[in-house]
Backbone as CSV, one residue per row, in Angstrom:
resi,resn,N_x,N_y,N_z,CA_x,CA_y,CA_z,C_x,C_y,C_z
1,MET,39.569,-57.941,-43.130,39.133,-57.937,-41.738,37.631,-57.684,-41.683
2,ASP,36.911,-58.418,-40.835,35.472,-58.242,-40.682,35.179,-56.854,-40.123
3,ARG,34.088,-56.273,-40.598,33.680,-54.963,-40.096,33.094,-55.103,-38.701
4,GLN,33.369,-54.114,-37.848,32.723,-54.085,-36.551,31.264,-53.663,-36.726
5,ALA,30.450,-54.016,-35.738,29.031,-53.680,-35.772,28.687,-52.745,-34.620
6,ALA,27.917,-51.714,-34.914,27.462,-50.756,-33.903,25.946,-50.770,-33.842
7,LEU,25.416,-50.723,-32.636,23.973,-50.627,-32.402,23.725,-49.346,-31.627
8,ILE,23.023,-48.414,-32.230,22.779,-47.109,-31.619,21.282,-46.975,-31.369
9,ILE,20.914,-46.828,-30.113,19.509,-46.806,-29.708,19.137,-45.405,-29.228
10,GLY,18.088,-44.853,-29.823,17.684,-43.489,-29.515,18.254,-42.523,-30.526
11,VAL,18.121,-42.880,-31.810,18.684,-42.046,-32.876,17.694,-40.958,-33.255
12,GLY,18.161,-39.727,-33.188,17.368,-38.572,-33.594,18.178,-37.722,-34.544
13,PRO,17.727,-36.506,-34.828,18.406,-35.662,-35.814,19.716,-35.051,-35.340
14,GLY,20.029,-35.130,-34.054,21.248,-34.507,-33.542,22.375,-35.489,-33.315
15,LEU,22.630,-35.805,-32.049,23.746,-36.675,-31.701,23.588,-38.067,-32.299
16,GLY,22.385,-38.614,-32.275,22.184,-39.957,-32.808,22.617,-40.071,-34.257
17,THR,22.186,-39.106,-35.070,22.573,-39.107,-36.480,24.074,-38.939,-36.643
18,ALA,24.672,-38.079,-35.834,26.121,-37.875,-35.897,26.871,-39.157,-35.547
19,LEU,26.363,-39.916,-34.576,26.994,-41.183,-34.212,26.914,-42.179,-35.361
20,VAL,25.757,-42.236,-36.021,25.611,-43.126,-37.174,26.635,-42.762,-38.248
21,ARG,26.748,-41.485,-38.542,27.695,-41.033,-39.564,29.132,-41.412,-39.215
22,ARG,29.520,-41.179,-37.971,30.902,-41.446,-37.580,31.217,-42.945,-37.625
23,CYS,30.267,-43.750,-37.184,30.495,-45.195,-37.221,30.629,-45.690,-38.655
24,LEU,29.792,-45.185,-39.539,29.903,-45.554,-40.943,31.220,-45.075,-41.534
25,ASP,31.623,-43.851,-41.175,32.896,-43.305,-41.663,34.072,-44.183,-41.260
26,GLN,33.955,-44.812,-40.090,35.036,-45.662,-39.598,34.929,-47.094,-40.105
27,GLY,34.042,-47.316,-41.044,33.945,-48.619,-41.666,33.094,-49.628,-40.943
28,MET,32.299,-49.188,-39.964,31.467,-50.101,-39.207,30.122,-50.313,-39.903
29,ASN,29.514,-51.461,-39.657,28.117,-51.675,-39.997,27.279,-51.132,-38.838
30,VAL,26.109,-50.567,-39.140,25.337,-49.870,-38.110,23.876,-50.283,-38.139
31,VAL,23.337,-50.565,-36.962,21.901,-50.680,-36.768,21.472,-49.441,-35.991
32,ALA,20.638,-48.610,-36.603,20.137,-47.382,-35.975,18.692,-47.612,-35.568
33,ALA,18.393,-47.402,-34.293,17.059,-47.711,-33.775,16.421,-46.483,-33.134
34,ALA,15.130,-46.366,-33.348,14.323,-45.316,-32.719,12.939,-45.889,-32.498
35,ARG,12.149,-45.197,-31.695,10.789,-45.679,-31.432,10.024,-45.856,-32.741
36,SER,10.259,-44.950,-33.687,9.676,-45.076,-35.018,10.766,-44.864,-36.057
37,ALA,11.143,-45.935,-36.737,12.226,-45.859,-37.715,11.837,-45.054,-38.949
38,THR,10.550,-44.773,-39.138,10.141,-43.982,-40.293,10.758,-42.590,-40.247
39,GLY,11.064,-42.116,-39.050,11.700,-40.812,-38.918,13.178,-40.827,-39.243
40,LEU,13.710,-42.001,-39.531,15.142,-42.139,-39.814,15.436,-42.299,-41.298
41,GLU,14.419,-42.251,-42.130,14.621,-42.522,-43.553,15.640,-41.579,-44.192
42,SER,15.777,-40.369,-43.645,16.765,-39.436,-44.204,18.184,-39.976,-44.059
43,LEU,18.373,-40.921,-43.137,19.699,-41.505,-42.958,20.098,-42.390,-44.129
44,ARG,19.155,-42.750,-44.985,19.485,-43.571,-46.139,20.544,-42.902,-47.012
45,GLU,20.600,-41.572,-46.946,21.589,-40.833,-47.723,22.979,-40.897,-47.098
46,VAL,23.048,-41.362,-45.842,24.311,-41.342,-45.112,25.215,-42.508,-45.489
47,GLY,24.619,-43.704,-45.635,25.448,-44.867,-45.869,24.793,-45.890,-46.765
48,PRO,25.569,-46.841,-47.287,25.030,-47.888,-48.154,23.975,-48.721,-47.431
49,ARG,22.969,-49.135,-48.153,21.878,-49.895,-47.567,22.362,-51.181,-46.895
50,ASP,23.401,-51.804,-47.448,23.866,-53.067,-46.872,24.661,-52.877,-45.590
51,ARG,25.020,-51.624,-45.271,25.794,-51.351,-44.057,24.995,-50.582,-43.018
52,LEU,23.825,-50.060,-43.386,23.014,-49.278,-42.461,21.633,-49.898,-42.374
53,HIS,21.237,-50.301,-41.177,19.955,-50.945,-40.943,19.125,-50.068,-40.012
54,LEU,17.913,-49.734,-40.408,17.014,-48.897,-39.610,15.932,-49.768,-38.994
55,ARG,15.754,-49.652,-37.679,14.808,-50.520,-36.978,13.956,-49.747,-35.987
56,ASP,12.688,-50.174,-35.855,11.810,-49.690,-34.789,12.162,-50.421,-33.493
57,ALA,12.192,-49.712,-32.401,12.389,-50.366,-31.107,12.013,-49.412,-29.991
58,ASP,11.222,-49.902,-29.058,10.892,-49.171,-27.839,11.885,-49.634,-26.774
59,ALA,12.758,-48.729,-26.343,13.809,-49.104,-25.392,13.253,-49.585,-24.062
60,THR,11.987,-49.264,-23.766,11.401,-49.693,-22.490,10.747,-51.071,-22.592
61,SER,10.810,-51.683,-23.763,10.198,-52.993,-23.982,11.266,-54.078,-24.038
62,VAL,11.192,-55.039,-23.125,12.139,-56.151,-23.133,12.045,-56.910,-24.454
63,GLU,10.834,-57.084,-24.953,10.640,-57.820,-26.207,11.259,-57.072,-27.382
64,ASP,11.015,-55.762,-27.471,11.569,-54.972,-28.579,13.089,-54.978,-28.560
65,VAL,13.662,-54.778,-27.382,15.123,-54.720,-27.272,15.738,-56.084,-27.577
66,GLY,15.119,-57.144,-27.080,15.614,-58.480,-27.383,15.585,-58.763,-28.875
67,ALA,14.483,-58.382,-29.526,14.366,-58.586,-30.967,15.390,-57.746,-31.731
68,LEU,15.673,-56.553,-31.223,16.653,-55.679,-31.866,18.048,-56.297,-31.817
69,PHE,18.434,-56.807,-30.666,19.749,-57.451,-30.547,19.808,-58.734,-31.371
70,ASP,18.715,-59.483,-31.404,18.681,-60.700,-32.225,18.851,-60.343,-33.704
71,TYR,18.206,-59.255,-34.122,18.336,-58.816,-35.509,19.782,-58.430,-35.817
72,ALA,20.374,-57.614,-34.930,21.751,-57.178,-35.151,22.698,-58.367,-35.231
73,GLU,22.510,-59.326,-34.326,23.388,-60.497,-34.312,23.170,-61.359,-35.549
74,GLY,21.906,-61.484,-35.988,21.610,-62.311,-37.144,22.081,-61.711,-38.450
75,GLU,21.916,-60.392,-38.597,22.297,-59.723,-39.836,23.773,-59.352,-39.874
76,LEU,24.339,-59.034,-38.717,25.726,-58.566,-38.658,26.563,-59.462,-37.747
77,SER,26.484,-59.194,-36.465,27.206,-59.966,-35.444,26.778,-59.434,-34.091
78,VAL,27.257,-60.042,-33.019,27.076,-59.428,-31.705,27.714,-58.044,-31.785
79,PRO,26.983,-56.979,-31.432,27.543,-55.631,-31.588,28.867,-55.455,-30.846
80,ASP,29.777,-54.743,-31.493,31.037,-54.367,-30.848,30.857,-53.083,-30.050
81,LEU,29.899,-52.269,-30.465,29.603,-51.004,-29.804,28.099,-50.861,-29.658
82,VAL,27.655,-50.581,-28.444,26.247,-50.272,-28.185,26.191,-48.907,-27.516
83,VAL,25.379,-48.012,-28.062,25.193,-46.685,-27.481,23.736,-46.542,-27.077
84,PHE,23.504,-46.212,-25.800,22.152,-45.896,-25.332,22.025,-44.387,-25.289
85,ASN,21.229,-43.847,-26.211,21.099,-42.403,-26.365,19.646,-41.944,-26.212
86,ALA,18.795,-42.839,-25.692,17.365,-42.516,-25.582,17.082,-41.677,-24.338
87,GLY,16.045,-40.889,-24.419,15.631,-40.088,-23.262,14.475,-39.186,-23.635
88,THR,13.803,-38.696,-22.630,12.735,-37.733,-22.849,12.680,-36.806,-21.645
89,PHE,12.104,-35.624,-21.831,12.069,-34.650,-20.740,10.796,-33.817,-20.841
90,GLU,10.092,-33.738,-19.724,8.917,-32.882,-19.612,9.158,-31.943,-18.428
91,PRO,9.463,-30.673,-18.695,9.814,-29.746,-17.616,8.654,-29.505,-16.660
92,GLY,9.000,-29.228,-15.416,7.966,-28.908,-14.429,8.497,-29.020,-13.016
93,GLU,7.922,-28.237,-12.135,8.300,-28.331,-10.728,7.680,-29.580,-10.117
94,VAL,8.318,-30.094,-9.078,7.881,-31.344,-8.474,6.419,-31.279,-8.057
95,THR,5.980,-30.140,-7.520,4.600,-30.029,-7.050,3.578,-30.103,-8.178
96,GLY,4.035,-29.881,-9.404,3.107,-29.901,-10.523,3.224,-31.120,-11.422
97,ILE,4.199,-31.977,-11.139,4.415,-33.163,-11.978,3.431,-34.260,-11.590
98,GLU,2.772,-34.826,-12.581,1.886,-35.951,-12.336,2.697,-37.251,-12.330
99,PRO,2.309,-38.213,-11.499,3.062,-39.477,-11.437,3.233,-40.137,-12.803
100,GLU,2.232,-40.020,-13.665,2.330,-40.638,-14.984,3.441,-39.999,-15.811
101,GLU,3.584,-38.679,-15.713,4.653,-37.983,-16.426,6.020,-38.406,-15.890
102,PHE,6.115,-38.451,-14.574,7.378,-38.832,-13.923,7.781,-40.240,-14.344
103,GLU,6.815,-41.150,-14.303,7.114,-42.539,-14.649,7.518,-42.670,-16.114
104,ARG,6.873,-41.936,-16.996,7.186,-42.004,-18.422,8.629,-41.560,-18.683
105,CYS,9.040,-40.470,-18.069,10.415,-39.988,-18.253,11.426,-40.962,-17.657
106,TRP,11.109,-41.510,-16.494,12.009,-42.471,-15.853,12.128,-43.751,-16.683
107,LYS,11.015,-44.209,-17.226,11.044,-45.453,-18.006,11.943,-45.312,-19.227
108,VAL,11.822,-44.217,-19.953,12.632,-44.042,-21.153,14.097,-43.832,-20.796
109,GLY,14.356,-42.940,-19.836,15.732,-42.548,-19.544,16.509,-43.495,-18.666
110,CYS,15.818,-44.288,-17.822,16.529,-45.147,-16.874,16.212,-46.626,-17.089
111,LEU,14.946,-46.983,-17.054,14.587,-48.381,-17.281,15.054,-48.839,-18.660
112,GLY,14.896,-47.974,-19.659,15.373,-48.304,-20.999,16.862,-48.577,-21.007
113,GLY,17.627,-47.781,-20.257,19.069,-47.996,-20.168,19.407,-49.333,-19.539
114,PHE,18.630,-49.714,-18.516,18.834,-51.012,-17.882,18.552,-52.152,-18.858
115,ILE,17.441,-52.074,-19.570,17.068,-53.147,-20.489,18.105,-53.292,-21.601
116,VAL,18.530,-52.160,-22.149,19.535,-52.191,-23.214,20.888,-52.652,-22.672
117,GLY,21.300,-52.092,-21.527,22.587,-52.481,-20.950,22.641,-53.949,-20.604
118,ARG,21.555,-54.477,-20.072,21.516,-55.893,-19.721,21.619,-56.768,-20.969
119,ALA,20.889,-56.400,-22.010,20.928,-57.173,-23.251,22.330,-57.170,-23.851
120,ALA,22.986,-56.003,-23.819,24.344,-55.914,-24.354,25.315,-56.736,-23.512
121,ALA,25.169,-56.650,-22.196,26.072,-57.373,-21.298,25.956,-58.883,-21.477
122,ARG,24.736,-59.359,-21.679,24.519,-60.799,-21.830,25.142,-61.344,-23.105
123,ARG,25.380,-60.480,-24.080,25.995,-60.914,-25.331,27.490,-60.625,-25.365
124,MET,27.881,-59.465,-24.890,29.295,-59.089,-24.932,30.125,-59.820,-23.888
125,GLY,29.533,-60.032,-22.683,30.285,-60.665,-21.604,30.852,-62.020,-21.996
126,PRO,30.023,-62.957,-22.493,30.551,-64.263,-22.881,31.587,-64.181,-24.006
127,ARG,31.430,-63.201,-24.907,32.394,-63.058,-25.993,33.706,-62.476,-25.489
128,GLY,33.622,-61.607,-24.473,34.823,-61.026,-23.885,35.334,-59.795,-24.590
129,SER,34.430,-59.010,-25.185,34.859,-57.758,-25.822,33.628,-56.900,-26.124
130,GLY,33.880,-55.609,-26.313,32.816,-54.685,-26.689,32.809,-53.429,-25.837
131,SER,32.026,-52.453,-26.271,31.865,-51.190,-25.549,30.386,-50.874,-25.411
132,ILE,29.985,-50.434,-24.224,28.621,-49.984,-23.970,28.717,-48.552,-23.458
133,LEU,28.147,-47.621,-24.197,28.254,-46.211,-23.855,26.875,-45.624,-23.582
134,PHE,26.775,-44.839,-22.505,25.512,-44.223,-22.106,25.632,-42.703,-22.215
135,THR,24.618,-42.073,-22.782,24.598,-40.616,-22.891,23.976,-40.001,-21.643
136,GLY,24.767,-39.219,-20.925,24.295,-38.507,-19.747,24.128,-37.021,-20.039
137,ALA,23.918,-36.247,-18.994,23.677,-34.814,-19.146,24.108,-34.097,-17.876
138,THR,24.041,-32.765,-17.909,24.300,-31.990,-16.700,23.444,-32.509,-15.552
139,ALA,22.218,-32.920,-15.886,21.270,-33.414,-14.882,21.686,-34.753,-14.286
140,SER,22.706,-35.395,-14.831,23.218,-36.630,-14.231,23.889,-36.348,-12.886
141,LEU,24.301,-35.073,-12.692,25.049,-34.693,-11.500,24.322,-33.681,-10.629
142,ARG,23.318,-33.016,-11.197,22.676,-31.928,-10.452,21.190,-31.884,-10.784
143,GLY,20.375,-31.908,-9.739,18.940,-31.790,-9.938,18.510,-30.343,-9.806
144,SER,18.377,-29.661,-10.921,18.007,-28.239,-10.894,16.502,-28.073,-10.769
145,ALA,16.083,-26.888,-10.345,14.654,-26.590,-10.232,13.987,-26.765,-11.592
146,GLY,12.867,-27.475,-11.611,12.139,-27.687,-12.846,12.650,-28.833,-13.693
147,PHE,13.684,-29.541,-13.201,14.303,-30.590,-14.013,14.245,-31.965,-13.352
148,ALA,13.353,-32.179,-12.423,13.275,-33.476,-11.745,13.012,-34.618,-12.724
149,ASN,12.192,-34.355,-13.737,11.850,-35.387,-14.712,13.041,-35.796,-15.573
150,LEU,14.079,-34.986,-15.570,15.300,-35.342,-16.287,16.372,-35.849,-15.336
151,ALA,16.508,-35.176,-14.194,17.582,-35.525,-13.261,17.408,-36.916,-12.659
152,VAL,16.191,-37.270,-12.282,15.984,-38.577,-11.633,16.379,-39.725,-12.553
153,PRO,15.894,-39.788,-13.802,16.347,-40.869,-14.675,17.824,-40.794,-15.008
154,LYS,18.373,-39.594,-15.143,19.798,-39.474,-15.478,20.677,-39.888,-14.297
155,PHE,20.272,-39.537,-13.071,21.002,-40.027,-11.896,21.011,-41.554,-11.887
156,GLY,19.848,-42.144,-12.133,19.732,-43.591,-12.138,20.551,-44.240,-13.231
157,LEU,20.559,-43.635,-14.413,21.341,-44.169,-15.528,22.822,-44.158,-15.207
158,ARG,23.270,-43.104,-14.545,24.691,-43.027,-14.168,25.040,-44.126,-13.168
159,ALA,24.162,-44.365,-12.196,24.396,-45.433,-11.221,24.441,-46.794,-11.910
160,LEU,23.531,-47.005,-12.850,23.529,-48.243,-13.619,24.853,-48.430,-14.345
161,ALA,25.318,-47.374,-15.003,26.575,-47.451,-15.745,27.744,-47.772,-14.817
162,GLN,27.753,-47.195,-13.619,28.824,-47.479,-12.655,28.845,-48.953,-12.276
163,SER,27.684,-49.501,-11.950,27.615,-50.909,-11.575,28.015,-51.807,-12.740
164,LEU,27.508,-51.481,-13.914,27.791,-52.297,-15.087,29.279,-52.255,-15.440
165,ALA,29.894,-51.099,-15.294,31.327,-50.983,-15.592,32.155,-51.866,-14.659
166,ARG,31.767,-51.924,-13.395,32.524,-52.732,-12.430,32.283,-54.227,-12.646
167,GLU,31.112,-54.565,-13.144,30.818,-55.975,-13.401,31.463,-56.474,-14.691
168,LEU,31.511,-55.624,-15.718,31.960,-56.064,-17.023,33.425,-55.795,-17.323
169,GLY,34.039,-54.860,-16.584,35.452,-54.582,-16.817,36.322,-55.834,-16.790
170,PRO,36.167,-56.681,-15.766,36.979,-57.911,-15.716,36.687,-58.873,-16.864
171,LYS,35.582,-58.654,-17.584,35.239,-59.505,-18.734,35.671,-58.848,-20.051
172,ASN,36.467,-57.794,-19.938,37.010,-57.093,-21.107,35.934,-56.351,-21.908
173,VAL,34.899,-55.895,-21.219,33.869,-55.067,-21.848,33.939,-53.676,-21.234
174,HIS,34.101,-52.685,-22.071,34.281,-51.302,-21.631,32.923,-50.606,-21.513
175,VAL,32.597,-50.119,-20.342,31.369,-49.354,-20.112,31.756,-47.925,-19.752
176,ALA,31.134,-46.957,-20.406,31.448,-45.558,-20.123,30.177,-44.716,-20.150
177,HIS,30.231,-43.615,-19.413,29.105,-42.689,-19.272,29.591,-41.311,-19.695
178,VAL,28.899,-40.693,-20.647,29.323,-39.402,-21.197,28.355,-38.312,-20.759
179,ILE,28.873,-37.326,-20.031,28.051,-36.207,-19.562,28.102,-35.086,-20.593
180,ILE,26.962,-34.780,-21.170,26.858,-33.677,-22.121,26.439,-32.441,-21.333
181,ASP,27.389,-31.579,-21.041,27.147,-30.418,-20.176,27.010,-29.165,-21.029
182,GLY,25.837,-28.974,-21.587,25.595,-27.809,-22.435,24.578,-28.151,-23.509
183,GLN,24.269,-27.184,-24.341,23.303,-27.374,-25.415,23.989,-27.946,-26.645
184,ILE,23.388,-28.970,-27.231,23.896,-29.513,-28.483,23.376,-28.647,-29.625
185,ARG,24.250,-28.332,-30.542,23.870,-27.430,-31.629,22.771,-28.036,-32.489
186,SER,21.753,-27.241,-32.744,20.637,-27.627,-33.597,19.929,-26.344,-34.014
187,ALA,18.994,-26.463,-34.942,18.266,-25.279,-35.396,17.548,-24.603,-34.232
188,ARG,17.114,-25.421,-33.263,16.371,-24.896,-32.121,17.211,-23.942,-31.277
189,TYR,18.527,-24.196,-31.205,19.392,-23.394,-30.336,20.364,-22.504,-31.115
190,GLU,20.161,-22.393,-32.408,21.094,-21.629,-33.232,21.198,-20.172,-32.783
191,HIS,20.116,-19.621,-32.260,20.137,-18.220,-31.839,21.124,-17.975,-30.706
192,LEU,21.459,-19.034,-29.957,22.383,-18.875,-28.835,23.805,-18.590,-29.301
193,VAL,24.132,-18.975,-30.525,25.479,-18.720,-31.036,25.726,-17.229,-31.129
194,GLU,24.717,-16.474,-31.574,24.868,-15.026,-31.665,25.029,-14.404,-30.286
195,GLU,24.352,-14.968,-29.290,24.423,-14.416,-27.936,25.734,-14.780,-27.247
196,ARG,26.194,-16.017,-27.436,27.327,-16.522,-26.661,28.653,-16.511,-27.416
197,GLY,28.596,-16.489,-28.743,29.818,-16.486,-29.525,30.082,-17.819,-30.203
198,PRO,31.104,-17.855,-31.079,31.434,-19.069,-31.833,31.786,-20.239,-30.909
199,ASP,31.425,-21.433,-31.341,31.750,-22.666,-30.609,31.171,-22.678,-29.203
200,SER,30.046,-22.016,-29.007,29.424,-21.973,-27.685,28.389,-23.084,-27.508
201,LEU,28.138,-23.851,-28.566,27.258,-25.006,-28.495,28.057,-26.251,-28.868
202,LEU,27.672,-27.374,-28.284,28.363,-28.625,-28.576,28.014,-29.095,-29.983
203,GLU,29.011,-29.332,-30.798,28.793,-29.821,-32.153,28.535,-31.322,-32.116
204,PRO,27.424,-31.801,-32.682,27.118,-33.231,-32.641,28.239,-34.110,-33.184
205,ALA,28.872,-33.700,-34.275,29.936,-34.512,-34.869,31.134,-34.635,-33.945
206,VAL,31.417,-33.572,-33.197,32.565,-33.598,-32.287,32.261,-34.478,-31.076
207,ILE,31.010,-34.431,-30.594,30.605,-35.339,-29.519,30.749,-36.783,-29.991
208,ALA,30.293,-37.045,-31.215,30.388,-38.401,-31.764,31.841,-38.859,-31.826
209,ASP,32.747,-37.956,-32.166,34.181,-38.302,-32.179,34.631,-38.788,-30.800
210,ALA,34.130,-38.132,-29.745,34.506,-38.521,-28.383,33.977,-39.914,-28.043
211,PHE,32.767,-40.219,-28.481,32.207,-41.559,-28.255,33.062,-42.625,-28.939
212,LEU,33.458,-42.367,-30.170,34.265,-43.348,-30.893,35.654,-43.463,-30.290
213,TRP,36.174,-42.354,-29.749,37.465,-42.398,-29.047,37.372,-43.318,-27.837
214,LEU,36.283,-43.224,-27.099,36.079,-44.114,-25.953,36.044,-45.574,-26.410
215,HIS,35.346,-45.822,-27.505,35.227,-47.197,-28.001,36.592,-47.789,-28.357
216,HIS,37.489,-46.960,-28.854,38.790,-47.455,-29.313,39.879,-47.386,-28.239
217,GLN,39.533,-46.958,-27.034,40.540,-46.866,-25.971,41.172,-48.223,-25.667
218,HIS,42.448,-48.190,-25.328,43.131,-49.404,-24.881,42.691,-49.710,-23.453
219,ARG,42.516,-50.980,-23.144,41.973,-51.347,-21.837,42.918,-51.055,-20.672
220,SER,44.177,-50.732,-20.958,45.091,-50.374,-19.868,44.801,-48.974,-19.335
221,ALA,43.956,-48.214,-20.041,43.643,-46.848,-19.600,42.223,-46.477,-20.021
222,TRP,41.268,-47.293,-19.596,39.879,-47.020,-19.921,39.351,-45.821,-19.141
223,THR,38.519,-45.020,-19.789,37.790,-43.935,-19.141,36.400,-44.446,-18.788
224,PHE,35.959,-44.202,-17.551,34.569,-44.514,-17.241,33.677,-43.321,-17.536
225,GLU,34.062,-42.140,-17.034,33.189,-40.969,-17.205,33.932,-39.851,-17.909
226,LEU,33.285,-39.332,-18.930,33.844,-38.252,-19.729,32.827,-37.128,-19.779
227,ASP,33.244,-35.921,-19.402,32.312,-34.802,-19.496,32.753,-33.866,-20.609
228,LEU,31.777,-33.443,-21.411,32.012,-32.591,-22.570,31.203,-31.319,-22.413
229,ARG,31.862,-30.171,-22.634,31.142,-28.888,-22.544,31.858,-27.860,-23.412
230,PRO,31.121,-26.855,-23.910,31.753,-25.780,-24.664,32.660,-24.947,-23.753
231,TRP,33.600,-24.283,-24.367,34.542,-23.488,-23.598,33.886,-22.345,-22.856
232,THR,32.680,-21.934,-23.302,31.968,-20.828,-22.653,31.125,-21.277,-21.467
233,GLU,30.950,-22.591,-21.308,30.049,-23.108,-20.276,30.690,-23.009,-18.897
234,LYS,29.974,-22.482,-17.908,30.463,-22.429,-16.534,30.229,-23.768,-15.842
235,PHE,31.193,-24.161,-15.007,31.026,-25.409,-14.248,31.835,-25.345,-12.964
């Protein structure tokens, strides 16, 4: 049986890397993309060179994203799974945010999602299969003080995912939005484990398992929105 192909955009040391690992573990070929692929070289230890492809791509560039999908299709196939995991955040109150900062965060977190989602839809729709998954956050549902630069693009990304899911569902393409409600475990947040207790941070590998579960769902019971949070998180 031919291997499925996954395209993961916005790969970093946390969730992105965990998604690459899980897809490889499940026998998929993977194209891992980041603004600078040189930061992904450590992933060479994760999977065979012929199954793992590292690429530079700016998610806010129509040309870069188009070239990325062309590469994936040429080297592997039209992706069976596309994950949009890109985003950026610059904290600040609305009165102190400069328009350039606001636009930069919106472009990466929302416009990038549109460009990637559109490219995936144009390829998956005619084929009649595939999954497009978007990474959301607590800010997808709530604009907290100091988080406008995150909430605005995340709100927009969620709206995009809703529209895309309704357009592509009848074409047998599964679109889902995953809300990450809590801190993802990393060296930066390790100190919180001592304060909050065991399993108080989201494990990247476990989040990745949820993404792959969505990808493998039967179409008679597709999930559009899935929220993930540690047992200690209030909601």
